[in-house]
N, C-alpha and C positions, 0 to 999 in steps of 0.2 A: 721641790716645789715651795713656794713661798708660804710662810706661816701667819703673815699678818693680814687682817681682814681687808685692808685697803689695797694691798698688793694682789690678793686674789681677785678682788674686783677689777683691778687695773688689767689683770691677765684676761678676764672674761671680756672687757671692753676692746682691748686689743684684738682678740680673736673675732669679736664681732665686726670691728672696723676692717680688718683684714679680709674677711669673707665679703663684705661689701664692696671693698675696693677691687677685689679680684673679679667679682660679678659686673662691676661697672666698667672695669678696664677691659674685659673680654667682650662685653656688649658693644663698647665703642670701636674696638678693633674689628668686629664683625661688621659694623655700620659703615666703617671706612672701606673695608674690603668690598661691600656692596657697592658704595659709591664709585670706587675706582672701576668696577665692572660695567657702570652705566655707559650707554652709548648715545642715548637721546639727550639733548641739551636740557630740554623742559624738564625732563625727569630729574637730572642732575642739579638743575637749579633750584628745584623744589626741596631736595634732600639736604643739600648744603648746609643750609642754616641750622637744621636740627643737628647734623653731625658736628658742626663748629661749636654749638652750644655743649654737646657732650664732651668734645675735646677741653673746652674752657673749664667745664666742672672738674674734670680730672685735674687740670693744672692747679686750679684754686685749692683743691683739697691735697695737694702735693703727691698725688699717685704718679704723674709724669712731671718733668721739668717744663717751667714755662717757655723755655725756648724750643723745646721739642714740640709743645703745642702750637707754637708759632710757626715752626717748620711744616708741621703736618697740615695746618690750615692754608698756608701759602701754597704748598703742592697740590692740594685739593682744588683749591681756587684757580690755579692755572690749568689744571686738567679740565675743569668744567668750562672755564673761558676757551680752551682749544677746541671744545665740542661745539660751540656757537659758530665758529667760523666755516 
């Protein structure tokens, strides 16, 4: 364990950030799962912007890579657009 005051604080902050990132990541994964299960185009179109915002927030904070975020958003948009046909 670290003995310096600043290092102890850094450990506390890192633990807090880790917990927050895990919560936000899991919440986003659940939202993506729910969006993929949608069969109605209108419902999917309503949920898509919220889920995309969640994905963008994870990418901005470095929880997921920006390319992974782009791939997820693209696949979700394709799925919702296919429901409209």
